[in-house]
mmCIF entry with sequence, helices, sheets and N, C-alpha, C, O atoms, coordinates in Angstrom:
data_MODEL
# 
_entry.id   MODEL 
# 
_entity.id                         1 
_entity.type                       polymer 
_entity.pdbx_number_of_molecules   1 
# 
_entity_poly.entity_id                      1 
_entity_poly.type                           'polypeptide(L)' 
_entity_poly.nstd_linkage                   no 
_entity_poly.nstd_monomer                   no 
_entity_poly.pdbx_seq_one_letter_code       MLRWTITFIIIAVIAAVLGFGGIAGAASGIAKILFFVFIVLFIISLIRGGLKK 
_entity_poly.pdbx_seq_one_letter_code_can   MLRWTITFIIIAVIAAVLGFGGIAGAASGIAKILFFVFIVLFIISLIRGGLKK 
_entity_poly.pdbx_strand_id                 A 
# 
loop_
_entity_poly_seq.entity_id 
_entity_poly_seq.num 
_entity_poly_seq.mon_id 
_entity_poly_seq.hetero 
1 1  MET n 
1 2  LEU n 
1 3  ARG n 
1 4  TRP n 
1 5  THR n 
1 6  ILE n 
1 7  THR n 
1 8  PHE n 
1 9  ILE n 
1 10 ILE n 
1 11 ILE n 
1 12 ALA n 
1 13 VAL n 
1 14 ILE n 
1 15 ALA n 
1 16 ALA n 
1 17 VAL n 
1 18 LEU n 
1 19 GLY n 
1 20 PHE n 
1 21 GLY n 
1 22 GLY n 
1 23 ILE n 
1 24 ALA n 
1 25 GLY n 
1 26 ALA n 
1 27 ALA n 
1 28 SER n 
1 29 GLY n 
1 30 ILE n 
1 31 ALA n 
1 32 LYS n 
1 33 ILE n 
1 34 LEU n 
1 35 PHE n 
1 36 PHE n 
1 37 VAL n 
1 38 PHE n 
1 39 ILE n 
1 40 VAL n 
1 41 LEU n 
1 42 PHE n 
1 43 ILE n 
1 44 ILE n 
1 45 SER n 
1 46 LEU n 
1 47 ILE n 
1 48 ARG n 
1 49 GLY n 
1 50 GLY n 
1 51 LEU n 
1 52 LYS n 
1 53 LYS n 
# 
_struct_asym.id          A 
_struct_asym.entity_id   1 
# 
loop_
_struct_conf.conf_type_id 
_struct_conf.id 
_struct_conf.pdbx_PDB_helix_id 
_struct_conf.beg_label_comp_id 
_struct_conf.beg_label_asym_id 
_struct_conf.beg_label_seq_id 
_struct_conf.pdbx_beg_PDB_ins_code 
_struct_conf.end_label_comp_id 
_struct_conf.end_label_asym_id 
_struct_conf.end_label_seq_id 
_struct_conf.pdbx_end_PDB_ins_code 
_struct_conf.beg_auth_comp_id 
_struct_conf.beg_auth_asym_id 
_struct_conf.beg_auth_seq_id 
_struct_conf.end_auth_comp_id 
_struct_conf.end_auth_asym_id 
_struct_conf.end_auth_seq_id 
_struct_conf.pdbx_PDB_helix_class 
_struct_conf.details 
_struct_conf.pdbx_PDB_helix_length 
HELX_P HELX_P1 AA1 LEU A 2  ? LEU A 18 ? LEU A 2  LEU A 18 1 ? 17 
HELX_P HELX_P2 AA2 GLY A 22 ? LEU A 51 ? GLY A 22 LEU A 51 1 ? 30 
# 
_struct_conf_type.id          HELX_P 
_struct_conf_type.criteria    ? 
_struct_conf_type.reference   ? 
# 
loop_
_atom_site.group_PDB 
_atom_site.id 
_atom_site.type_symbol 
_atom_site.label_atom_id 
_atom_site.label_alt_id 
_atom_site.label_comp_id 
_atom_site.label_asym_id 
_atom_site.label_entity_id 
_atom_site.label_seq_id 
_atom_site.pdbx_PDB_ins_code 
_atom_site.Cartn_x 
_atom_site.Cartn_y 
_atom_site.Cartn_z 
_atom_site.occupancy 
_atom_site.B_iso_or_equiv 
_atom_site.pdbx_formal_charge 
_atom_site.auth_seq_id 
_atom_site.auth_comp_id 
_atom_site.auth_asym_id 
_atom_site.auth_atom_id 
_atom_site.pdbx_PDB_model_num 
ATOM 1   N N  . MET A 1 1  ? -6.922 1.803   7.615   1.00 0.00 ? 1  MET A N  1 
ATOM 2   C CA . MET A 1 1  ? -5.772 2.180   6.821   1.00 0.00 ? 1  MET A CA 1 
ATOM 3   C C  . MET A 1 1  ? -5.664 1.301   5.574   1.00 0.00 ? 1  MET A C  1 
ATOM 4   O O  . MET A 1 1  ? -5.099 1.713   4.561   1.00 0.00 ? 1  MET A O  1 
ATOM 5   N N  . LEU A 1 2  ? -6.208 0.097   5.659   1.00 0.00 ? 2  LEU A N  1 
ATOM 6   C CA . LEU A 1 2  ? -6.193 -0.787  4.499   1.00 0.00 ? 2  LEU A CA 1 
ATOM 7   C C  . LEU A 1 2  ? -7.018 -0.200  3.362   1.00 0.00 ? 2  LEU A C  1 
ATOM 8   O O  . LEU A 1 2  ? -6.688 -0.398  2.193   1.00 0.00 ? 2  LEU A O  1 
ATOM 9   N N  . ARG A 1 3  ? -8.077 0.513   3.687   1.00 0.00 ? 3  ARG A N  1 
ATOM 10  C CA . ARG A 1 3  ? -8.892 1.159   2.656   1.00 0.00 ? 3  ARG A CA 1 
ATOM 11  C C  . ARG A 1 3  ? -8.074 2.186   1.887   1.00 0.00 ? 3  ARG A C  1 
ATOM 12  O O  . ARG A 1 3  ? -8.211 2.315   0.671   1.00 0.00 ? 3  ARG A O  1 
ATOM 13  N N  . TRP A 1 4  ? -7.221 2.919   2.605   1.00 0.00 ? 4  TRP A N  1 
ATOM 14  C CA . TRP A 1 4  ? -6.366 3.909   1.943   1.00 0.00 ? 4  TRP A CA 1 
ATOM 15  C C  . TRP A 1 4  ? -5.421 3.229   0.976   1.00 0.00 ? 4  TRP A C  1 
ATOM 16  O O  . TRP A 1 4  ? -5.179 3.741   -0.117  1.00 0.00 ? 4  TRP A O  1 
ATOM 17  N N  . THR A 1 5  ? -4.882 2.076   1.363   1.00 0.00 ? 5  THR A N  1 
ATOM 18  C CA . THR A 1 5  ? -3.976 1.343   0.484   1.00 0.00 ? 5  THR A CA 1 
ATOM 19  C C  . THR A 1 5  ? -4.695 0.928   -0.789  1.00 0.00 ? 5  THR A C  1 
ATOM 20  O O  . THR A 1 5  ? -4.182 1.116   -1.892  1.00 0.00 ? 5  THR A O  1 
ATOM 21  N N  . ILE A 1 6  ? -5.875 0.369   -0.631  1.00 0.00 ? 6  ILE A N  1 
ATOM 22  C CA . ILE A 1 6  ? -6.650 -0.061  -1.794  1.00 0.00 ? 6  ILE A CA 1 
ATOM 23  C C  . ILE A 1 6  ? -7.010 1.139   -2.666  1.00 0.00 ? 6  ILE A C  1 
ATOM 24  O O  . ILE A 1 6  ? -6.949 1.056   -3.893  1.00 0.00 ? 6  ILE A O  1 
ATOM 25  N N  . THR A 1 7  ? -7.382 2.243   -2.042  1.00 0.00 ? 7  THR A N  1 
ATOM 26  C CA . THR A 1 7  ? -7.730 3.455   -2.789  1.00 0.00 ? 7  THR A CA 1 
ATOM 27  C C  . THR A 1 7  ? -6.552 3.940   -3.617  1.00 0.00 ? 7  THR A C  1 
ATOM 28  O O  . THR A 1 7  ? -6.708 4.255   -4.797  1.00 0.00 ? 7  THR A O  1 
ATOM 29  N N  . PHE A 1 8  ? -5.367 4.001   -3.003  1.00 0.00 ? 8  PHE A N  1 
ATOM 30  C CA . PHE A 1 8  ? -4.206 4.497   -3.728  1.00 0.00 ? 8  PHE A CA 1 
ATOM 31  C C  . PHE A 1 8  ? -3.755 3.526   -4.814  1.00 0.00 ? 8  PHE A C  1 
ATOM 32  O O  . PHE A 1 8  ? -3.245 3.954   -5.850  1.00 0.00 ? 8  PHE A O  1 
ATOM 33  N N  . ILE A 1 9  ? -3.935 2.235   -4.596  1.00 0.00 ? 9  ILE A N  1 
ATOM 34  C CA . ILE A 1 9  ? -3.587 1.272   -5.638  1.00 0.00 ? 9  ILE A CA 1 
ATOM 35  C C  . ILE A 1 9  ? -4.519 1.443   -6.837  1.00 0.00 ? 9  ILE A C  1 
ATOM 36  O O  . ILE A 1 9  ? -4.072 1.397   -7.982  1.00 0.00 ? 9  ILE A O  1 
ATOM 37  N N  . ILE A 1 10 ? -5.812 1.641   -6.576  1.00 0.00 ? 10 ILE A N  1 
ATOM 38  C CA . ILE A 1 10 ? -6.764 1.857   -7.665  1.00 0.00 ? 10 ILE A CA 1 
ATOM 39  C C  . ILE A 1 10 ? -6.435 3.139   -8.421  1.00 0.00 ? 10 ILE A C  1 
ATOM 40  O O  . ILE A 1 10 ? -6.479 3.165   -9.651  1.00 0.00 ? 10 ILE A O  1 
ATOM 41  N N  . ILE A 1 11 ? -6.103 4.209   -7.686  1.00 0.00 ? 11 ILE A N  1 
ATOM 42  C CA . ILE A 1 11 ? -5.726 5.464   -8.325  1.00 0.00 ? 11 ILE A CA 1 
ATOM 43  C C  . ILE A 1 11 ? -4.474 5.271   -9.173  1.00 0.00 ? 11 ILE A C  1 
ATOM 44  O O  . ILE A 1 11 ? -4.384 5.803   -10.280 1.00 0.00 ? 11 ILE A O  1 
ATOM 45  N N  . ALA A 1 12 ? -3.509 4.512   -8.656  1.00 0.00 ? 12 ALA A N  1 
ATOM 46  C CA . ALA A 1 12 ? -2.272 4.270   -9.396  1.00 0.00 ? 12 ALA A CA 1 
ATOM 47  C C  . ALA A 1 12 ? -2.542 3.487   -10.681 1.00 0.00 ? 12 ALA A C  1 
ATOM 48  O O  . ALA A 1 12 ? -1.954 3.776   -11.723 1.00 0.00 ? 12 ALA A O  1 
ATOM 49  N N  . VAL A 1 13 ? -3.424 2.506   -10.603 1.00 0.00 ? 13 VAL A N  1 
ATOM 50  C CA . VAL A 1 13 ? -3.746 1.719   -11.805 1.00 0.00 ? 13 VAL A CA 1 
ATOM 51  C C  . VAL A 1 13 ? -4.453 2.587   -12.841 1.00 0.00 ? 13 VAL A C  1 
ATOM 52  O O  . VAL A 1 13 ? -4.131 2.519   -14.027 1.00 0.00 ? 13 VAL A O  1 
ATOM 53  N N  . ILE A 1 14 ? -5.409 3.398   -12.409 1.00 0.00 ? 14 ILE A N  1 
ATOM 54  C CA . ILE A 1 14 ? -6.122 4.277   -13.338 1.00 0.00 ? 14 ILE A CA 1 
ATOM 55  C C  . ILE A 1 14 ? -5.159 5.273   -13.970 1.00 0.00 ? 14 ILE A C  1 
ATOM 56  O O  . ILE A 1 14 ? -5.223 5.527   -15.173 1.00 0.00 ? 14 ILE A O  1 
ATOM 57  N N  . ALA A 1 15 ? -4.261 5.841   -13.153 1.00 0.00 ? 15 ALA A N  1 
ATOM 58  C CA . ALA A 1 15 ? -3.293 6.799   -13.681 1.00 0.00 ? 15 ALA A CA 1 
ATOM 59  C C  . ALA A 1 15 ? -2.326 6.120   -14.650 1.00 0.00 ? 15 ALA A C  1 
ATOM 60  O O  . ALA A 1 15 ? -1.899 6.732   -15.629 1.00 0.00 ? 15 ALA A O  1 
ATOM 61  N N  . ALA A 1 16 ? -1.979 4.859   -14.381 1.00 0.00 ? 16 ALA A N  1 
ATOM 62  C CA . ALA A 1 16 ? -1.082 4.138   -15.282 1.00 0.00 ? 16 ALA A CA 1 
ATOM 63  C C  . ALA A 1 16 ? -1.752 3.896   -16.631 1.00 0.00 ? 16 ALA A C  1 
ATOM 64  O O  . ALA A 1 16 ? -1.104 3.969   -17.675 1.00 0.00 ? 16 ALA A O  1 
ATOM 65  N N  . VAL A 1 17 ? -3.034 3.611   -16.604 1.00 0.00 ? 17 VAL A N  1 
ATOM 66  C CA . VAL A 1 17 ? -3.766 3.398   -17.857 1.00 0.00 ? 17 VAL A CA 1 
ATOM 67  C C  . VAL A 1 17 ? -3.804 4.690   -18.664 1.00 0.00 ? 17 VAL A C  1 
ATOM 68  O O  . VAL A 1 17 ? -3.678 4.663   -19.888 1.00 0.00 ? 17 VAL A O  1 
ATOM 69  N N  . LEU A 1 18 ? -3.976 5.808   -17.989 1.00 0.00 ? 18 LEU A N  1 
ATOM 70  C CA . LEU A 1 18 ? -4.061 7.100   -18.672 1.00 0.00 ? 18 LEU A CA 1 
ATOM 71  C C  . LEU A 1 18 ? -2.688 7.656   -19.025 1.00 0.00 ? 18 LEU A C  1 
ATOM 72  O O  . LEU A 1 18 ? -2.593 8.637   -19.763 1.00 0.00 ? 18 LEU A O  1 
ATOM 73  N N  . GLY A 1 19 ? -1.647 7.060   -18.522 1.00 0.00 ? 19 GLY A N  1 
ATOM 74  C CA . GLY A 1 19 ? -0.295 7.541   -18.813 1.00 0.00 ? 19 GLY A CA 1 
ATOM 75  C C  . GLY A 1 19 ? 0.336  8.100   -17.555 1.00 0.00 ? 19 GLY A C  1 
ATOM 76  O O  . GLY A 1 19 ? -0.281 8.869   -16.818 1.00 0.00 ? 19 GLY A O  1 
ATOM 77  N N  . PHE A 1 20 ? 1.570  7.703   -17.324 1.00 0.00 ? 20 PHE A N  1 
ATOM 78  C CA . PHE A 1 20 ? 2.234  8.130   -16.102 1.00 0.00 ? 20 PHE A CA 1 
ATOM 79  C C  . PHE A 1 20 ? 2.569  9.616   -16.178 1.00 0.00 ? 20 PHE A C  1 
ATOM 80  O O  . PHE A 1 20 ? 3.351  10.062  -17.018 1.00 0.00 ? 20 PHE A O  1 
ATOM 81  N N  . GLY A 1 21 ? 1.952  10.355  -15.277 1.00 0.00 ? 21 GLY A N  1 
ATOM 82  C CA . GLY A 1 21 ? 2.202  11.789  -15.170 1.00 0.00 ? 21 GLY A CA 1 
ATOM 83  C C  . GLY A 1 21 ? 2.516  12.135  -13.732 1.00 0.00 ? 21 GLY A C  1 
ATOM 84  O O  . GLY A 1 21 ? 3.028  11.296  -12.991 1.00 0.00 ? 21 GLY A O  1 
ATOM 85  N N  . GLY A 1 22 ? 2.221  13.342  -13.330 1.00 0.00 ? 22 GLY A N  1 
ATOM 86  C CA . GLY A 1 22 ? 2.506  13.783  -11.968 1.00 0.00 ? 22 GLY A CA 1 
ATOM 87  C C  . GLY A 1 22 ? 1.692  13.031  -10.930 1.00 0.00 ? 22 GLY A C  1 
ATOM 88  O O  . GLY A 1 22 ? 2.243  12.556  -9.936  1.00 0.00 ? 22 GLY A O  1 
ATOM 89  N N  . ILE A 1 23 ? 0.374  12.916  -11.149 1.00 0.00 ? 23 ILE A N  1 
ATOM 90  C CA . ILE A 1 23 ? -0.483 12.244  -10.171 1.00 0.00 ? 23 ILE A CA 1 
ATOM 91  C C  . ILE A 1 23 ? -0.227 10.743  -10.152 1.00 0.00 ? 23 ILE A C  1 
ATOM 92  O O  . ILE A 1 23 ? -0.359 10.102  -9.109  1.00 0.00 ? 23 ILE A O  1 
ATOM 93  N N  . ALA A 1 24 ? 0.137  10.182  -11.296 1.00 0.00 ? 24 ALA A N  1 
ATOM 94  C CA . ALA A 1 24 ? 0.395  8.742   -11.349 1.00 0.00 ? 24 ALA A CA 1 
ATOM 95  C C  . ALA A 1 24 ? 1.630  8.397   -10.529 1.00 0.00 ? 24 ALA A C  1 
ATOM 96  O O  . ALA A 1 24 ? 1.632  7.415   -9.786  1.00 0.00 ? 24 ALA A O  1 
ATOM 97  N N  . GLY A 1 25 ? 2.662  9.189   -10.661 1.00 0.00 ? 25 GLY A N  1 
ATOM 98  C CA . GLY A 1 25 ? 3.874  8.938   -9.898  1.00 0.00 ? 25 GLY A CA 1 
ATOM 99  C C  . GLY A 1 25 ? 3.635  9.059   -8.407  1.00 0.00 ? 25 GLY A C  1 
ATOM 100 O O  . GLY A 1 25 ? 4.124  8.245   -7.624  1.00 0.00 ? 25 GLY A O  1 
ATOM 101 N N  . ALA A 1 26 ? 2.885  10.070  -8.016  1.00 0.00 ? 26 ALA A N  1 
ATOM 102 C CA . ALA A 1 26 ? 2.592  10.275  -6.597  1.00 0.00 ? 26 ALA A CA 1 
ATOM 103 C C  . ALA A 1 26 ? 1.728  9.150   -6.049  1.00 0.00 ? 26 ALA A C  1 
ATOM 104 O O  . ALA A 1 26 ? 1.998  8.635   -4.964  1.00 0.00 ? 26 ALA A O  1 
ATOM 105 N N  . ALA A 1 27 ? 0.691  8.761   -6.786  1.00 0.00 ? 27 ALA A N  1 
ATOM 106 C CA . ALA A 1 27 ? -0.221 7.724   -6.310  1.00 0.00 ? 27 ALA A CA 1 
ATOM 107 C C  . ALA A 1 27 ? 0.484  6.374   -6.226  1.00 0.00 ? 27 ALA A C  1 
ATOM 108 O O  . ALA A 1 27 ? 0.292  5.632   -5.263  1.00 0.00 ? 27 ALA A O  1 
ATOM 109 N N  . SER A 1 28 ? 1.294  6.056   -7.224  1.00 0.00 ? 28 SER A N  1 
ATOM 110 C CA . SER A 1 28 ? 1.988  4.771   -7.169  1.00 0.00 ? 28 SER A CA 1 
ATOM 111 C C  . SER A 1 28 ? 3.043  4.776   -6.078  1.00 0.00 ? 28 SER A C  1 
ATOM 112 O O  . SER A 1 28 ? 3.289  3.741   -5.457  1.00 0.00 ? 28 SER A O  1 
ATOM 113 N N  . GLY A 1 29 ? 3.665  5.905   -5.834  1.00 0.00 ? 29 GLY A N  1 
ATOM 114 C CA . GLY A 1 29 ? 4.640  6.006   -4.740  1.00 0.00 ? 29 GLY A CA 1 
ATOM 115 C C  . GLY A 1 29 ? 3.986  5.802   -3.387  1.00 0.00 ? 29 GLY A C  1 
ATOM 116 O O  . GLY A 1 29 ? 4.515  5.086   -2.535  1.00 0.00 ? 29 GLY A O  1 
ATOM 117 N N  . ILE A 1 30 ? 2.835  6.431   -3.189  1.00 0.00 ? 30 ILE A N  1 
ATOM 118 C CA . ILE A 1 30 ? 2.107  6.269   -1.925  1.00 0.00 ? 30 ILE A CA 1 
ATOM 119 C C  . ILE A 1 30 ? 1.633  4.830   -1.769  1.00 0.00 ? 30 ILE A C  1 
ATOM 120 O O  . ILE A 1 30 ? 1.697  4.273   -0.673  1.00 0.00 ? 30 ILE A O  1 
ATOM 121 N N  . ALA A 1 31 ? 1.159  4.226   -2.850  1.00 0.00 ? 31 ALA A N  1 
ATOM 122 C CA . ALA A 1 31 ? 0.697  2.839   -2.786  1.00 0.00 ? 31 ALA A CA 1 
ATOM 123 C C  . ALA A 1 31 ? 1.838  1.893   -2.425  1.00 0.00 ? 31 ALA A C  1 
ATOM 124 O O  . ALA A 1 31 ? 1.650  0.959   -1.646  1.00 0.00 ? 31 ALA A O  1 
ATOM 125 N N  . LYS A 1 32 ? 3.013  2.132   -2.985  1.00 0.00 ? 32 LYS A N  1 
ATOM 126 C CA . LYS A 1 32 ? 4.170  1.294   -2.668  1.00 0.00 ? 32 LYS A CA 1 
ATOM 127 C C  . LYS A 1 32 ? 4.561  1.435   -1.202  1.00 0.00 ? 32 LYS A C  1 
ATOM 128 O O  . LYS A 1 32 ? 4.840  0.443   -0.528  1.00 0.00 ? 32 LYS A O  1 
ATOM 129 N N  . ILE A 1 33 ? 4.579  2.664   -0.714  1.00 0.00 ? 33 ILE A N  1 
ATOM 130 C CA . ILE A 1 33 ? 4.944  2.903   0.689   1.00 0.00 ? 33 ILE A CA 1 
ATOM 131 C C  . ILE A 1 33 ? 3.950  2.214   1.610   1.00 0.00 ? 33 ILE A C  1 
ATOM 132 O O  . ILE A 1 33 ? 4.349  1.527   2.550   1.00 0.00 ? 33 ILE A O  1 
ATOM 133 N N  . LEU A 1 34 ? 2.657  2.392   1.349   1.00 0.00 ? 34 LEU A N  1 
ATOM 134 C CA . LEU A 1 34 ? 1.639  1.772   2.194   1.00 0.00 ? 34 LEU A CA 1 
ATOM 135 C C  . LEU A 1 34 ? 1.694  0.255   2.119   1.00 0.00 ? 34 LEU A C  1 
ATOM 136 O O  . LEU A 1 34 ? 1.456  -0.421  3.120   1.00 0.00 ? 34 LEU A O  1 
ATOM 137 N N  . PHE A 1 35 ? 2.005  -0.291  0.945   1.00 0.00 ? 35 PHE A N  1 
ATOM 138 C CA . PHE A 1 35 ? 2.125  -1.725  0.800   1.00 0.00 ? 35 PHE A CA 1 
ATOM 139 C C  . PHE A 1 35 ? 3.212  -2.262  1.722   1.00 0.00 ? 35 PHE A C  1 
ATOM 140 O O  . PHE A 1 35 ? 2.987  -3.234  2.444   1.00 0.00 ? 35 PHE A O  1 
ATOM 141 N N  . PHE A 1 36 ? 4.376  -1.645  1.704   1.00 0.00 ? 36 PHE A N  1 
ATOM 142 C CA . PHE A 1 36 ? 5.473  -2.123  2.545   1.00 0.00 ? 36 PHE A CA 1 
ATOM 143 C C  . PHE A 1 36 ? 5.202  -1.891  4.031   1.00 0.00 ? 36 PHE A C  1 
ATOM 144 O O  . PHE A 1 36 ? 5.612  -2.697  4.866   1.00 0.00 ? 36 PHE A O  1 
ATOM 145 N N  . VAL A 1 37 ? 4.517  -0.800  4.364   1.00 0.00 ? 37 VAL A N  1 
ATOM 146 C CA . VAL A 1 37 ? 4.150  -0.565  5.762   1.00 0.00 ? 37 VAL A CA 1 
ATOM 147 C C  . VAL A 1 37 ? 3.231  -1.677  6.249   1.00 0.00 ? 37 VAL A C  1 
ATOM 148 O O  . VAL A 1 37 ? 3.408  -2.185  7.356   1.00 0.00 ? 37 VAL A O  1 
ATOM 149 N N  . PHE A 1 38 ? 2.247  -2.062  5.432   1.00 0.00 ? 38 PHE A N  1 
ATOM 150 C CA . PHE A 1 38 ? 1.321  -3.111  5.849   1.00 0.00 ? 38 PHE A CA 1 
ATOM 151 C C  . PHE A 1 38 ? 1.981  -4.478  5.894   1.00 0.00 ? 38 PHE A C  1 
ATOM 152 O O  . PHE A 1 38 ? 1.598  -5.314  6.712   1.00 0.00 ? 38 PHE A O  1 
ATOM 153 N N  . ILE A 1 39 ? 2.960  -4.729  5.038   1.00 0.00 ? 39 ILE A N  1 
ATOM 154 C CA . ILE A 1 39 ? 3.705  -5.985  5.115   1.00 0.00 ? 39 ILE A CA 1 
ATOM 155 C C  . ILE A 1 39 ? 4.438  -6.065  6.452   1.00 0.00 ? 39 ILE A C  1 
ATOM 156 O O  . ILE A 1 39 ? 4.410  -7.097  7.122   1.00 0.00 ? 39 ILE A O  1 
ATOM 157 N N  . VAL A 1 40 ? 5.092  -4.971  6.834   1.00 0.00 ? 40 VAL A N  1 
ATOM 158 C CA . VAL A 1 40 ? 5.819  -4.936  8.112   1.00 0.00 ? 40 VAL A CA 1 
ATOM 159 C C  . VAL A 1 40 ? 4.854  -5.105  9.283   1.00 0.00 ? 40 VAL A C  1 
ATOM 160 O O  . VAL A 1 40 ? 5.132  -5.864  10.211  1.00 0.00 ? 40 VAL A O  1 
ATOM 161 N N  . LEU A 1 41 ? 3.721  -4.401  9.246   1.00 0.00 ? 41 LEU A N  1 
ATOM 162 C CA . LEU A 1 41 ? 2.737  -4.528  10.327  1.00 0.00 ? 41 LEU A CA 1 
ATOM 163 C C  . LEU A 1 41 ? 2.175  -5.944  10.394  1.00 0.00 ? 41 LEU A C  1 
ATOM 164 O O  . LEU A 1 41 ? 1.932  -6.455  11.487  1.00 0.00 ? 41 LEU A O  1 
ATOM 165 N N  . PHE A 1 42 ? 1.965  -6.584  9.250   1.00 0.00 ? 42 PHE A N  1 
ATOM 166 C CA . PHE A 1 42 ? 1.469  -7.949  9.221   1.00 0.00 ? 42 PHE A CA 1 
ATOM 167 C C  . PHE A 1 42 ? 2.475  -8.901  9.862   1.00 0.00 ? 42 PHE A C  1 
ATOM 168 O O  . PHE A 1 42 ? 2.097  -9.765  10.652  1.00 0.00 ? 42 PHE A O  1 
ATOM 169 N N  . ILE A 1 43 ? 3.743  -8.747  9.527   1.00 0.00 ? 43 ILE A N  1 
ATOM 170 C CA . ILE A 1 43 ? 4.779  -9.604  10.103  1.00 0.00 ? 43 ILE A CA 1 
ATOM 171 C C  . ILE A 1 43 ? 4.881  -9.389  11.604  1.00 0.00 ? 43 ILE A C  1 
ATOM 172 O O  . ILE A 1 43 ? 5.030  -10.344 12.366  1.00 0.00 ? 43 ILE A O  1 
ATOM 173 N N  . ILE A 1 44 ? 4.801  -8.127  12.029  1.00 0.00 ? 44 ILE A N  1 
ATOM 174 C CA . ILE A 1 44 ? 4.856  -7.833  13.465  1.00 0.00 ? 44 ILE A CA 1 
ATOM 175 C C  . ILE A 1 44 ? 3.664  -8.473  14.188  1.00 0.00 ? 44 ILE A C  1 
ATOM 176 O O  . ILE A 1 44 ? 3.817  -9.039  15.270  1.00 0.00 ? 44 ILE A O  1 
ATOM 177 N N  . SER A 1 45 ? 2.479  -8.376  13.580  1.00 0.00 ? 45 SER A N  1 
ATOM 178 C CA . SER A 1 45 ? 1.301  -8.966  14.227  1.00 0.00 ? 45 SER A CA 1 
ATOM 179 C C  . SER A 1 45 ? 1.395  -10.491 14.284  1.00 0.00 ? 45 SER A C  1 
ATOM 180 O O  . SER A 1 45 ? 0.921  -11.110 15.237  1.00 0.00 ? 45 SER A O  1 
ATOM 181 N N  . LEU A 1 46 ? 2.006  -11.092 13.263  1.00 0.00 ? 46 LEU A N  1 
ATOM 182 C CA . LEU A 1 46 ? 2.214  -12.538 13.311  1.00 0.00 ? 46 LEU A CA 1 
ATOM 183 C C  . LEU A 1 46 ? 3.166  -12.925 14.440  1.00 0.00 ? 46 LEU A C  1 
ATOM 184 O O  . LEU A 1 46 ? 2.935  -13.903 15.151  1.00 0.00 ? 46 LEU A O  1 
ATOM 185 N N  . ILE A 1 47 ? 4.225  -12.157 14.596  1.00 0.00 ? 47 ILE A N  1 
ATOM 186 C CA . ILE A 1 47 ? 5.202  -12.446 15.640  1.00 0.00 ? 47 ILE A CA 1 
ATOM 187 C C  . ILE A 1 47 ? 4.581  -12.244 17.022  1.00 0.00 ? 47 ILE A C  1 
ATOM 188 O O  . ILE A 1 47 ? 4.730  -13.094 17.900  1.00 0.00 ? 47 ILE A O  1 
ATOM 189 N N  . ARG A 1 48 ? 3.891  -11.131 17.217  1.00 0.00 ? 48 ARG A N  1 
ATOM 190 C CA . ARG A 1 48 ? 3.277  -10.849 18.523  1.00 0.00 ? 48 ARG A CA 1 
ATOM 191 C C  . ARG A 1 48 ? 2.176  -11.830 18.837  1.00 0.00 ? 48 ARG A C  1 
ATOM 192 O O  . ARG A 1 48 ? 2.025  -12.240 19.987  1.00 0.00 ? 48 ARG A O  1 
ATOM 193 N N  . GLY A 1 49 ? 1.402  -12.217 17.839  1.00 0.00 ? 49 GLY A N  1 
ATOM 194 C CA . GLY A 1 49 ? 0.340  -13.194 18.055  1.00 0.00 ? 49 GLY A CA 1 
ATOM 195 C C  . GLY A 1 49 ? 0.907  -14.567 18.376  1.00 0.00 ? 49 GLY A C  1 
ATOM 196 O O  . GLY A 1 49 ? 0.327  -15.310 19.167  1.00 0.00 ? 49 GLY A O  1 
ATOM 197 N N  . GLY A 1 50 ? 2.014  -14.901 17.779  1.00 0.00 ? 50 GLY A N  1 
ATOM 198 C CA . GLY A 1 50 ? 2.657  -16.183 18.038  1.00 0.00 ? 50 GLY A CA 1 
ATOM 199 C C  . GLY A 1 50 ? 3.291  -16.262 19.418  1.00 0.00 ? 50 GLY A C  1 
ATOM 200 O O  . GLY A 1 50 ? 3.390  -17.341 20.003  1.00 0.00 ? 50 GLY A O  1 
ATOM 201 N N  . LEU A 1 51 ? 3.718  -15.120 19.933  1.00 0.00 ? 51 LEU A N  1 
ATOM 202 C CA . LEU A 1 51 ? 4.368  -15.104 21.244  1.00 0.00 ? 51 LEU A CA 1 
ATOM 203 C C  . LEU A 1 51 ? 3.369  -15.195 22.382  1.00 0.00 ? 51 LEU A C  1 
ATOM 204 O O  . LEU A 1 51 ? 3.728  -15.607 23.485  1.00 0.00 ? 51 LEU A O  1 
ATOM 205 N N  . LYS A 1 52 ? 2.115  -14.815 22.133  1.00 0.00 ? 52 LYS A N  1 
ATOM 206 C CA . LYS A 1 52 ? 1.101  -14.826 23.192  1.00 0.00 ? 52 LYS A CA 1 
ATOM 207 C C  . LYS A 1 52 ? 0.615  -16.238 23.501  1.00 0.00 ? 52 LYS A C  1 
ATOM 208 O O  . LYS A 1 52 ? 0.043  -16.466 24.567  1.00 0.00 ? 52 LYS A O  1 
ATOM 209 N N  . LYS A 1 53 ? 0.826  -17.173 22.613  1.00 0.00 ? 53 LYS A N  1 
ATOM 210 C CA . LYS A 1 53 ? 0.315  -18.544 22.821  1.00 0.00 ? 53 LYS A CA 1 
ATOM 211 C C  . LYS A 1 53 ? 1.080  -19.278 23.865  1.00 0.00 ? 53 LYS A C  1 
ATOM 212 O O  . LYS A 1 53 ? 0.776  -20.435 24.154  1.00 0.00 ? 53 LYS A O  1 
# 
């Protein structure tokens, strides 16, 4: 799933360079959502990993 995040971030950057249009808004929106999802998953994994010790 991390590959998808990187892919959408790259698409968002390319679309931003070319000018924000329909695809740029969608790609940057998806990248933002995936970014926050992975932040939450990272925090959860830190908490669960810390509790197992």
